[in-house]
C-alpha positions in Angstrom: 102.1 115.1 49.2 101.6 111.9 47.3 98.3 110.7 46.0 95.4 110.1 48.4 91.9 108.6 47.9 88.7 108.9 49.8 85.0 108.1 49.2 81.7 109.7 50.3 78.1 108.9 50.0 74.7 110.5 50.7 71.1 109.3 50.4 69.5 112.8 50.6 67.2 112.0 47.7 64.9 114.9 48.4 67.7 117.4 47.6 70.4 116.7 45.0 72.5 119.7 46.0 72.6 118.6 49.6 73.4 115.0 48.6 76.3 116.1 46.3 77.6 118.4 49.0 77.4 115.8 51.7 79.1 113.1 49.7 81.9 115.5 48.7 82.4 116.8 52.2 82.6 113.3 53.5 85.3 112.4 51.0 87.2 115.6 51.5 87.3 115.1 55.2 89.2 111.8 54.7 92.2 113.4 52.9 94.7 116.2 53.0 93.9 117.9 49.7 96.7 118.3 47.3 97.4 120.5 44.3 95.5 118.4 41.9 92.1 116.6 42.3 89.6 114.7 40.3 86.2 113.2 41.3 84.3 110.2 40.0 80.6 110.5 40.8 78.1 107.6 40.5 74.5 108.2 41.5 70.9 107.2 41.2 68.9 108.5 38.2 66.3 109.6 40.8 68.3 112.7 41.7 68.3 116.1 40.2 71.6 115.5 38.5 72.5 119.1 37.8 71.9 119.9 41.5 74.1 117.0 42.4 77.0 118.4 40.4 76.5 121.8 41.9 76.6 120.3 45.3 79.8 118.3 44.6 81.6 121.3 43.1 80.5 123.6 45.9 82.9 121.6 48.1 85.5 120.3 45.6 86.2 122.6 42.7 87.8 119.9 40.5 87.0 118.0 37.2 84.2 115.5 37.6 83.4 112.4 35.5 80.6 110.0 36.3 77.1 108.7 35.5 73.9 107.1 36.7 73.7 103.6 37.9 71.5 100.6 38.8 72.8 101.1 42.4 76.0 102.1 44.0 78.6 100.9 46.6 81.5 102.3 48.5 83.8 100.9 51.2 81.0 101.9 53.6 78.6 99.4 51.9 76.0 99.0 49.2 73.3 101.7 48.7 70.3 102.2 46.5 69.4 105.8 45.4 72.6 107.5 46.6 75.2 109.9 45.4 78.5 108.1 45.9 81.9 109.4 44.8 85.6 108.8 44.8 88.1 111.7 45.3 91.7 111.4 44.1 94.0 114.1 45.2 97.6 115.0 45.6 100.6 117.0 44.4 101.8 113.9 42.5 98.4 113.1 40.9 98.5 113.1 37.1 95.3 112.7 35.2 93.3 113.8 32.1 89.6 113.8 31.5 87.7 113.8 28.2 84.2 113.6 26.8 82.9 112.1 23.6 79.3 112.7 22.4 77.1 111.1 19.8 78.2 107.6 20.8 75.3 105.6 19.4 75.8 106.9 15.9 79.6 106.7 15.9 81.2 105.1 18.9 84.7 105.3 17.4 84.5 109.1 16.9 83.1 109.5 20.5 85.9 107.4 22.0 88.4 109.3 19.8 87.2 112.7 21.1 87.2 111.5 24.7 90.7 109.9 24.6 92.3 112.8 22.6 91.1 115.4 25.1 92.1 113.2 28.2 95.5 112.4 26.7 96.2 116.0 25.9 95.4 117.0 29.5 97.4 114.1 30.9 100.5 114.7 28.7 102.1 111.3 29.4 101.4 107.7 28.9 98.4 106.6 30.9 98.5 103.9 33.5 94.8 103.3 33.7 91.6 104.3 31.7 88.2 104.5 33.4 85.3 104.7 31.0 81.6 105.2 31.8 79.8 105.0 28.4 76.2 105.2 27.5 76.7 102.1 25.4 74.3 99.4 26.6 70.9 100.6 25.3 72.5 101.4 21.9 74.3 98.0 22.0 77.7 99.6 21.3 79.6 98.1 24.2 81.9 96.0 22.1 82.6 98.9 19.7 83.5 101.1 22.7 85.8 98.4 24.2 87.5 97.9 20.8 87.9 101.6 20.3 89.5 102.1 23.7 91.9 99.2 23.0 93.0 100.9 19.8 94.0 104.0 21.7 95.7 102.2 24.6 97.5 99.7 22.3 97.3 97.3 25.2 99.8 99.4 27.2 97.4 100.2 30.0 94.5 98.5 31.7 90.9 99.7 30.8 88.1 99.4 33.3 84.5 100.7 33.3 80.8 100.0 33.0 77.8 101.3 31.1 75.7 103.8 32.9 72.3 102.6 34.1 68.9 104.1 35.0 67.8 102.0 38.0 66.5 99.1 35.8 64.1 101.1 33.7 66.1 100.5 30.4 64.9 103.8 29.0 67.7 106.5 29.3 70.9 106.7 31.2 73.0 109.8 32.0 76.6 110.8 32.0 78.3 113.5 34.1 81.2 115.6 33.0 82.2 118.8 34.8 78.9 120.6 35.4 77.2 118.9 32.4 74.5 116.2 32.4 74.4 114.3 29.1 73.1 111.2 27.4 74.6 109.3 24.5 78.1 110.2 25.7 81.3 108.7 27.2 83.2 110.4 30.0 86.8 109.1 30.3 89.4 109.4 33.0 93.1 108.7 32.3 95.4 108.3 35.2 99.2 108.5 35.0 102.1 109.5 37.3 103.5 106.0 37.6 100.5 104.4 39.3 99.9 100.8 38.6 96.5 99.2 38.0 95.4 95.6 38.1 92.1 94.5 36.6 90.4 91.1 37.3 87.1 89.8 35.9 84.9 87.0 37.3 81.3 86.0 36.5 80.0 83.0 38.5 77.9 81.9 35.5 78.8 78.6 33.8 77.4 77.0 30.6 74.9 74.1 30.8 73.1 71.9 28.3 73.9 71.6 24.6 75.4 74.5 22.6 73.5 76.0 19.8 74.5 77.9 16.7 73.2 81.4 16.1 71.4 81.2 12.7 69.7 84.6 12.6 70.8 87.8 14.4 70.8 91.5 13.9 73.4 93.2 16.1 72.0 92.5 19.6 68.6 91.2 18.5 68.7 87.4 18.5 66.0 85.8 16.4 67.0 82.2 15.8 69.3 79.5 17.3 69.6 76.3 15.3 67.0 77.5 12.9 64.3 77.9 15.6 63.1 81.0 17.5 65.6 82.0 20.2 63.0 82.1 22.9 62.5 78.3 22.4 66.2 77.8 23.2 65.7 79.5 26.5 62.5 77.7 27.3 64.2 74.4 26.6 65.9 74.9 30.0 63.7 77.1 32.0 60.2 76.5 30.7 57.6 79.3 30.4 58.6 82.5 32.3 57.6 86.1 32.7 59.4 88.1 30.0 59.9 91.2 32.2 63.5 92.4 32.1 64.0 91.8 35.8 63.3 88.1 35.2 65.1 87.6 31.9 68.3 89.3 33.0 69.1 86.3 35.2 69.0 83.8 32.2 72.0 84.8 30.1 73.9 82.9 27.4 77.6 82.2 27.2 79.4 83.2 24.0 81.4 80.0 23.7 83.7 81.2 20.9 85.0 83.8 23.3 86.0 81.3 26.0 89.6 81.4 27.2 91.2 78.8 29.5 94.3 79.6 31.5 95.9 77.9 34.5 92.9 75.7 35.1 90.4 78.5 35.1 87.9 78.9 32.3 86.8 82.5 31.5 83.5 83.1 29.7 82.0 86.2 28.1 78.3 86.3 29.0 75.4 88.1 27.3 72.3 89.1 29.4 68.9 89.4 27.8 67.2 92.8 28.3 63.7 91.9 27.0 61.7 89.7 24.7 59.9 91.3 21.8 56.9 89.2 20.9 56.1 91.3 17.8 59.4 90.3 16.1 59.9 87.1 18.1 63.4 88.2 19.1 65.4 88.7 22.3 67.3 91.9 22.8 70.6 91.2 24.5 73.0 93.6 26.3 75.5 93.3 23.5 76.1 92.2 20.0 76.1 88.5 19.1 77.8 87.2 15.9 76.0 85.2 13.2 77.2 81.6 13.2 78.6 81.9 16.8 78.1 79.1 19.3 76.1 79.9 22.5 75.2 77.9 25.5 72.7 78.6 28.3 74.2 80.1 31.4 73.6 78.8 34.9 74.3 80.4 38.3 73.1 80.9 41.8 73.6 83.4 44.7 76.4 81.2 46.1 78.2 80.9 42.7 78.0 84.7 42.1 79.4 85.4 45.5 82.1 82.7 45.0 83.0 84.5 41.8 83.3 87.8 43.7 85.4 86.1 46.3 87.7 84.6 43.7 88.1 88.0 42.0 89.1 89.5 45.3 91.6 86.7 46.0 93.2 87.0 42.6 93.4 90.8 42.9 95.0 90.3 46.3 97.6 88.2 44.8 98.3 90.7 42.0 99.0 93.6 44.4 101.0 91.3 46.7 101.9 93.0 49.9 101.0 96.5 48.8 98.0 98.4 50.1 96.0 99.7 47.1 95.3 103.4 46.9 91.7 102.5 46.0 89.4 100.0 44.4 86.9 100.6 41.5 84.4 98.1 40.3 81.5 97.6 37.9 79.1 94.7 38.5 76.2 93.7 36.3 72.6 94.6 37.1 71.7 90.9 36.5 74.0 90.0 39.4 72.1 92.4 41.6 68.8 90.8 40.5 70.1 87.3 41.2 71.6 88.2 44.6 68.5 89.9 45.9 68.9 90.7 49.6 72.5 89.3 49.4 73.7 92.2 47.2 75.7 93.8 50.0 77.8 90.6 50.3 79.4 91.2 46.9 81.0 94.5 47.9 81.6 92.9 51.2 83.9 90.3 49.7 86.0 93.1 48.3 86.1 95.0 51.6 87.1 91.8 53.4 90.0 91.3 51.1 91.1 94.9 51.2 90.1 96.3 54.7 90.3 100.0 55.0 90.9 100.6 51.3 88.6 103.3 49.7 86.3 101.7 47.2 83.7 103.0 44.7 81.6 100.7 42.5 78.2 100.4 40.8 75.8 98.0 39.3 75.8 98.6 35.5 74.2 97.7 32.3 77.4 96.2 30.9 81.0 95.9 32.1 84.4 96.6 30.4 87.6 95.0 31.5 90.2 92.2 31.0 89.9 88.7 32.4 93.2 89.5 34.0 95.2 92.6 33.0 98.5 91.0 34.3 98.3 87.9 32.1 99.1 88.6 28.4 96.7 85.9 27.2 93.9 87.4 29.3 94.7 91.2 29.1 92.5 92.3 26.2 89.6 94.4 27.5 86.3 92.9 26.7 82.7 93.9 27.0 80.7 91.7 29.5 77.3 91.2 31.0 76.6 89.3 34.3 80.1 90.0 35.3 82.1 91.7 38.1 85.1 93.8 36.9 87.3 95.1 39.7 90.4 97.2 39.6 93.0 97.9 42.2 94.9 101.2 41.8 98.3 101.2 43.5 100.9 103.9 44.1 104.3 103.8 42.5 106.8 101.7 44.4 
């Protein structure tokens, strides 16, 4: 039997074991199980996570990688506070899983540990890497993306997202086997000749005059053009509530990271997490370089959904006439905040382009992926905010 994929989801919030068991049973009912299986679990931080893993593994005794989210989605639709999972299974399935810990203090060592273990288990060149790091709150997203690239050497696409905690911005969790961790990176490498295509779109575009970052400490932005960074934002949006759920929809574009290709301009966006009045600084979802040029980002529900539709269309072109085995996506929590009640339409755009294809995705605290993994000039994996990163996994020809 070749490789098969199926998804499952449960909203049994009152009992994590039941939720894990229900989601796993739903997925298992959609396939003929093969000799090898692996499960990707994405779930709300509101569950008893150890119970969730026991429930999943009571049905599917297989390696598990995963983490907590802002919210989740499958091909059945978008959900809040669910256990959602993707089952890959088959006699031809080739995979390796690995875990790295202590990510905040040494992201390179954590990625090294995860990749080495996964590569040893896989035993061949990977075709795709899926990473779910606890990297956003420690502002190590760029370091993780760079470390993953060092291991892949650009020979396989990398896709993933930073785990979330439902918008609390306090502590996120990673899942590996029967363990629940923080400050870690679970990693899944897939081989066996499968092909993967990654496409990234945002929907945000720069507006107004660019500014130069004149004082910054990692992800803490103090000054733009020699003035407090909060003044730069208020130049365009006036006074506003500095709660993260408001600030997240007012990102900046890192103009030095801009790439143009075939008439399309690709931006790397940084989303603000919160404003710290005591230090008069804004904490962003990733690092910002001293002396870099930034510009205020502008978007709307329609533009975000147009970006999702464009990503789906481009991915459809990449897979040509093939039916993907499955889709995996990470979309930023800031997109969820901006979309509001229209959130289900983002996953809906992917389902419309790929009807009947199993899909697992989540709203994250930061996204990892190439602008376009099939274009050499766009294939380097980057760390994003306010962005949709979507991957189509296809069987060998």
